[in-house]
C-alpha positions in Angstrom: 11.2 -28.2 -28.2 12.0 -28.9 -31.8 8.8 -28.6 -34.1 9.4 -30.8 -37.8 7.3 -28.0 -39.0 10.0 -25.3 -38.1 12.2 -27.5 -39.9 10.4 -27.4 -43.9 8.0 -30.6 -42.6 4.8 -30.9 -45.0 1.8 -33.5 -43.5 0.2 -33.9 -46.2 1.0 -37.6 -46.9 2.6 -36.9 -50.4 6.0 -34.5 -49.3 9.1 -36.3 -48.6 10.1 -35.0 -45.5 13.0 -36.9 -44.7 16.1 -34.0 -45.0 13.8 -32.0 -42.9 12.7 -34.0 -39.7 16.5 -34.6 -40.0 17.0 -31.6 -39.7 15.5 -31.2 -36.6 17.2 -34.6 -35.0 20.5 -33.2 -35.7 19.9 -30.2 -34.2 17.9 -31.3 -31.5 20.9 -34.0 -30.6 23.1 -31.2 -30.0 21.9 -29.8 -27.5 19.2 -32.4 -26.0 15.4 -32.2 -25.9 12.4 -33.7 -27.7 11.4 -33.1 -31.6 8.1 -32.8 -31.6 5.8 -34.8 -35.0 2.2 -32.7 -35.0 -1.3 -34.1 -36.3 -0.4 -35.0 -39.9 0.8 -37.6 -41.9 4.8 -37.3 -42.4 5.9 -39.6 -45.4 9.4 -39.9 -44.8 12.5 -42.6 -45.3 15.3 -43.4 -42.9 16.1 -41.2 -39.7 18.4 -41.4 -37.7 17.8 -40.6 -33.6 20.6 -38.6 -32.1 21.6 -39.1 -28.3 20.1 -37.0 -25.4 16.9 -36.9 -27.9 13.4 -37.5 -28.0 11.3 -38.1 -31.0 7.5 -37.3 -29.4 4.5 -38.1 -32.0 1.6 -35.8 -31.1 -1.8 -37.6 -31.0 -3.1 -37.7 -34.5 0.8 -37.6 -36.1 1.4 -40.3 -38.7 4.8 -40.9 -39.7 4.6 -42.6 -42.8 7.1 -45.0 -44.4 8.1 -44.4 -48.0 6.8 -46.7 -50.8 10.3 -46.5 -52.5 13.3 -48.2 -51.2 15.6 -45.4 -52.9 14.8 -43.1 -49.5 16.1 -45.7 -47.1 19.2 -46.0 -45.7 22.0 -48.1 -47.8 22.7 -51.7 -46.2 26.4 -50.8 -45.4 25.5 -47.7 -43.5 26.2 -48.9 -40.4 28.2 -52.6 -39.4 25.8 -54.1 -37.9 23.6 -54.2 -40.3 21.9 -57.3 -41.8 19.5 -58.4 -44.5 17.6 -61.9 -45.0 17.8 -63.2 -48.7 15.8 -66.2 -48.2 13.4 -64.0 -46.0 13.3 -60.8 -49.1 14.2 -58.4 -46.9 16.7 -55.9 -47.4 19.0 -53.8 -45.0 16.4 -50.9 -45.1 15.4 -49.7 -42.2 12.9 -46.3 -41.4 14.2 -45.8 -37.8 17.8 -46.4 -36.6 19.6 -45.3 -33.3 23.0 -46.7 -33.6 25.6 -46.6 -30.2 23.5 -43.6 -29.0 22.0 -43.2 -25.4 19.1 -41.4 -23.5 16.7 -41.4 -26.5 12.9 -42.3 -26.7 10.2 -42.2 -28.7 7.0 -41.7 -27.5 3.3 -40.0 -27.6 0.1 -40.6 -29.0 0.9 -40.9 -33.2 1.5 -43.8 -35.4 4.4 -44.9 -37.0 2.7 -46.7 -40.1 5.3 -48.9 -42.0 3.4 -48.9 -45.2 3.5 -52.3 -45.5 0.7 -52.6 -48.1 3.4 -50.9 -50.6 5.6 -54.0 -50.4 3.3 -56.9 -49.7 0.6 -58.6 -52.0 -2.6 -57.9 -50.8 -3.9 -61.3 -50.5 -2.4 -65.0 -50.3 -0.3 -66.7 -52.7 1.5 -69.4 -50.6 -0.6 -71.5 -48.8 -0.4 -72.1 -45.0 -0.9 -75.0 -42.4 -2.9 -75.2 -39.4 -0.1 -75.0 -37.4 1.0 -71.5 -38.3 -0.3 -68.7 -41.0 -3.7 -70.3 -41.2 -5.6 -69.3 -44.5 -2.0 -68.9 -46.8 0.8 -66.5 -46.4 1.2 -62.8 -48.5 4.6 -62.4 -50.2 7.0 -59.7 -50.7 5.8 -58.3 -53.8 9.8 -58.0 -54.9 10.8 -61.2 -53.1 13.8 -62.1 -55.0 15.6 -58.3 -54.8 14.9 -58.3 -51.2 12.3 -55.6 -52.5 11.1 -54.6 -48.5 12.8 -52.6 -45.7 13.9 -54.9 -43.2 13.7 -54.3 -39.0 11.2 -51.3 -39.5 12.7 -49.8 -35.8 15.9 -50.0 -34.8 18.7 -49.5 -31.6 21.9 -50.7 -31.8 24.0 -51.3 -29.2 22.4 -48.2 -27.5 21.5 -47.6 -24.0 18.8 -46.1 -21.7 16.1 -46.6 -24.0 12.5 -46.1 -24.2 9.4 -46.6 -26.3 5.9 -45.6 -25.3 2.3 -45.6 -25.8 2.9 -45.5 -29.5 1.0 -47.5 -32.4 3.1 -49.4 -35.1 0.8 -50.0 -38.1 1.4 -52.1 -41.1 5.3 -53.0 -40.8 6.9 -54.4 -44.0 9.5 -56.8 -41.3 10.2 -56.8 -37.7 8.6 -53.9 -35.7 11.2 -53.0 -32.9 14.6 -54.6 -32.9 16.7 -53.8 -29.8 20.4 -55.4 -30.7 23.0 -55.4 -28.1 21.5 -52.8 -26.2 20.6 -51.8 -21.7 18.4 -50.6 -20.0 15.2 -51.0 -22.3 11.6 -50.1 -21.2 9.4 -50.3 -23.9 5.7 -49.6 -22.7 2.4 -49.8 -24.0 2.3 -49.8 -28.1 -0.5 -51.1 -29.8 1.2 -53.1 -32.8 -1.0 -54.3 -35.7 0.0 -56.0 -38.9 -1.5 -57.8 -41.9 -2.3 -61.1 -39.9 -1.0 -63.5 -43.0 2.4 -61.0 -43.6 5.7 -63.3 -42.5 8.5 -61.8 -40.6 6.7 -59.0 -39.2 7.4 -59.6 -35.9 6.0 -57.3 -33.4 9.3 -57.1 -31.1 12.8 -58.6 -31.4 15.0 -58.3 -28.8 18.6 -59.9 -29.2 21.5 -60.0 -26.9 20.6 -57.2 -24.5 19.9 -56.8 -20.9 18.0 -55.6 -18.3 14.5 -55.1 -20.9 11.2 -54.4 -19.7 8.2 -55.1 -22.5 4.9 -54.0 -20.8 1.5 -53.3 -21.3 1.4 -54.3 -24.8 -1.2 -54.8 -27.3 0.2 -57.1 -30.3 -1.6 -58.7 -33.8 0.6 -59.6 -36.3 1.5 -62.5 -39.0 4.5 -63.4 -37.0 5.9 -63.6 -33.8 4.3 -61.5 -31.2 8.0 -61.2 -29.0 11.1 -62.7 -29.6 14.3 -63.0 -27.3 17.4 -64.1 -29.6 21.2 -64.8 -28.6 23.0 -63.9 -31.8 25.6 -61.5 -31.0 28.3 -62.3 -33.9 27.4 -58.9 -35.8 28.2 -57.3 -32.5 30.9 -54.9 -32.2 31.2 -56.1 -28.8 30.1 -60.4 -29.6 30.4 -61.1 -25.6 27.3 -59.8 -24.9 24.2 -61.9 -23.5 20.6 -61.7 -23.6 19.6 -61.5 -19.7 17.4 -59.7 -17.4 14.1 -59.6 -19.3 10.6 -59.1 -18.1 7.7 -59.4 -20.2 4.4 -58.8 -18.7 0.8 -57.6 -19.1 0.4 -57.9 -23.2 -1.7 -59.8 -25.1 -0.7 -61.3 -28.5 -2.3 -62.4 -31.3 -0.5 -63.9 -33.6 0.0 -66.3 -36.7 3.3 -67.7 -35.8 4.8 -67.7 -32.2 3.2 -65.9 -28.9 6.4 -65.2 -27.0 9.6 -67.2 -29.1 13.1 -67.7 -27.3 15.9 -68.8 -29.0 17.9 -68.5 -32.2 21.8 -67.5 -32.6 24.8 -68.8 -30.7 25.1 -67.6 -27.6 23.2 -67.2 -24.4 19.8 -66.4 -22.9 19.1 -66.5 -19.4 16.3 -65.0 -16.7 13.6 -64.3 -18.8 10.5 -63.5 -16.8 7.1 -63.8 -18.3 4.0 -62.8 -17.0 0.4 -62.0 -17.2 0.5 -62.7 -20.7 -2.8 -63.6 -23.0 -2.0 -65.1 -26.4 -4.2 -66.8 -28.7 -4.4 -67.6 -32.3 -0.9 -68.8 -32.2 0.7 -71.5 -34.1 2.8 -71.8 -31.0 1.8 -70.1 -27.5 5.3 -70.3 -25.7 8.5 -71.7 -27.8 11.9 -72.0 -26.7 14.3 -73.3 -29.0 17.7 -73.2 -28.6 18.8 -74.6 -32.2 17.4 -73.4 -35.2 17.8 -73.4 -39.1 21.2 -74.3 -39.8 22.8 -73.3 -36.5 25.2 -76.2 -35.0 26.0 -75.1 -31.9 22.9 -73.1 -30.7 22.3 -70.8 -27.8 22.6 -71.4 -23.9 19.0 -71.0 -22.5 18.4 -71.3 -18.6 16.4 -69.1 -16.1 12.9 -68.9 -17.8 9.5 -68.4 -15.6 6.3 -68.5 -17.3 4.0 -67.4 -14.8 0.0 -66.6 -15.0 -0.2 -67.1 -18.2 -3.0 -67.8 -20.9 -3.0 -69.6 -23.8 -6.5 -70.4 -26.3 -7.3 -71.6 -29.9 -3.7 -72.7 -30.3 -1.8 -75.2 -32.2 1.4 -75.9 -29.8 0.8 -74.3 -26.7 4.3 -75.2 -25.0 7.2 -76.1 -26.8 10.9 -76.3 -25.1 12.8 -78.1 -28.0 16.5 -78.5 -29.1 15.1 -78.0 -33.1 17.7 -79.6 -34.7 20.0 -82.7 -34.6 23.4 -80.7 -34.8 22.5 -79.0 -31.3 25.3 -79.0 -29.1 23.7 -75.6 -26.3 21.9 -76.6 -23.2 18.5 -76.0 -21.9 18.2 -76.5 -18.2 16.0 -74.9 -15.5 13.0 -73.6 -17.1 9.5 -72.8 -15.2 5.8 -72.9 -16.1 3.4 -72.3 -13.5 -0.5 -71.4 -13.0 -1.0 -71.6 -17.2 -4.3 -72.0 -18.8 -4.4 -73.6 -22.0 -7.0 -74.5 -24.9 -5.3 -76.4 -27.7 -5.3 -79.1 -29.9 -1.9 -79.9 -30.1 0.9 -80.9 -27.4 3.3 -79.8 -24.8 6.2 -80.6 -25.7 9.8 -81.4 -24.1 12.3 -82.6 -26.4 16.2 -82.8 -26.3 18.2 -82.8 -29.8 21.4 -83.8 -30.6 23.7 -83.5 -28.0 21.0 -81.0 -25.7 19.4 -82.7 -23.3 16.3 -80.9 -21.8 17.4 -80.0 -18.1 15.3 -79.5 -15.0 11.9 -78.6 -16.3 8.6 -78.1 -14.1 5.2 -77.1 -14.9 2.2 -76.2 -11.8 -0.7 -75.8 -12.1 -1.9 -76.3 -15.7 -4.9 -76.6 -16.9 -4.9 -78.0 -20.2 -8.0 -77.6 -22.4 -7.7 -79.6 -25.3 -10.0 -78.8 -28.7 -10.6 -80.9 -31.7 -8.0 -80.2 -34.2 -8.8 -78.9 -37.5 -9.3 -81.3 -40.6 -6.3 -82.0 -41.5 -3.8 -80.3 -39.3 -0.1 -81.6 -39.1 1.3 -81.3 -35.8 4.0 -79.3 -35.2 7.3 -80.1 -36.9 9.8 -77.6 -35.6 10.7 -80.3 -32.2 13.5 -82.4 -34.3 12.1 -86.1 -34.6 10.0 -86.7 -32.0 9.4 -90.4 -30.8 6.4 -89.7 -29.2 2.9 -89.2 -31.4 -0.1 -86.9 -30.9 -0.3 -87.7 -27.2 -1.1 -84.1 -24.5 2.3 -84.0 -23.0 5.3 -85.3 -25.1 8.9 -85.5 -23.5 11.7 -87.3 -24.8 15.7 -86.6 -24.4 15.3 -85.2 -21.0 16.4 -85.3 -17.4 14.2 -83.9 -13.9 11.0 -83.2 -14.9 8.4 -82.0 -12.8 4.2 -82.2 -13.5 2.2 -81.3 -10.6 -0.9 -80.3 -10.6 -1.2 -80.7 -14.4 -4.7 -81.6 -15.4 -6.7 -81.9 -18.6 -10.5 -82.2 -19.9 -11.8 -83.1 -23.3 -9.0 -85.4 -24.8 -10.9 -89.0 -25.0 -9.3 -90.2 -27.8 -6.1 -88.7 -27.0 -3.2 -90.4 -24.7 -2.2 -88.0 -22.2 1.7 -88.7 -21.8 4.1 -89.9 -24.0 8.2 -90.6 -22.9 10.3 -91.3 -24.6 14.4 -91.4 -23.4 13.6 -89.3 -20.4 14.6 -90.1 -16.4 14.2 -88.4 -13.6 10.1 -87.7 -14.2 7.8 -87.0 -11.3 4.0 -86.5 -11.7 1.6 -86.9 -14.8 -1.2 -85.0 -16.2 -4.3 -86.1 -14.9 -7.6 -85.8 -16.3 -10.1 -83.0 -14.4 -12.6 -85.4 -12.5 -16.3 -85.9 -14.1 -17.9 -83.9 -12.1 -16.3 -80.7 -12.3 -16.3 -81.7 -16.3 -20.1 -81.5 -15.5 -20.4 -78.7 -13.9 -18.2 -77.0 -16.3 
């Protein structure tokens, strides 16, 4: 056991403890063991986790990110690093674990990203009624990338545990796993500014054998994102596979769970027992994002036993770009309860024809759209209006026991260039609606 106070750390919320905590981590890394953070507020810049090391925050301990970017790593500190000029975040991070193994972040304490030091306090940009309702809070120094990037970063590492922590007020993505293996994330409580953009809760990119369970995520961007963008890895052959997300609650301003981004492969993803509320999009599969030419191949996704409520677009399976060349196939939605004012969308584009998608046991309670609501624009050039189920450029689509209520003024199903459709959404019988 290595207590950070033995290395000179002071938990007064004002003393910069980067060097002291790093000395404890380095010493622990020589033999293996646990670095403990006792109750207190421990101000710090970038910390580097070592192999065979657990960093444990005891109940009452707060690891507070510095408000000074000079206290963080240099952007070229490791070759897989990145920044995003168009989103205003840098390649500086709070906790880094690069090419290590057998590492853990645990305990009942809190990691506070100090986002309030980097974001405007009030929205200065308008949002819309799909995402970021109530407007956006910009980073204070957007043009110069004046905020840290992903806060907790694991790169090409294996045997990782992140457990039972509170992550609060993050400046960017909370936890980022990039090219990792055997990852367990359990019992996180993530609380970020609901109007702060790019504050994803958990991002999983080109990883294999990952479980995320029993987390509560409230944030201004995506709760959980599964990505396939291997270009910056030392091993660019890595794909994203064998991902399980279960028993989580997500309250967000963008996507509840997003699958896509990149030019690699995402396959074999199971999402079960999840509640998503207030989202712009509930479950969002999109294989071509931004300027991507080819897109990411997505297959083998199962969504089961999920509740989506107070949401714009509850489910979207879409190519997203006319430049798309990637595949989207073998996707299952079963036993999903929806309360939303948008549509369920399945839409290919470019050379992507969405194939083999099934919906079974789906109940769709239609809400009244907010005044001036703009229906989703990220599915490419849709031709199907605002029907409840909008399907185009797709093959082998099945709708079994899919029912809706409260949509007297909207068409149930609209199709464009669809082959192999079986079934159709049906209204809940009048007597059931009365009993309800």
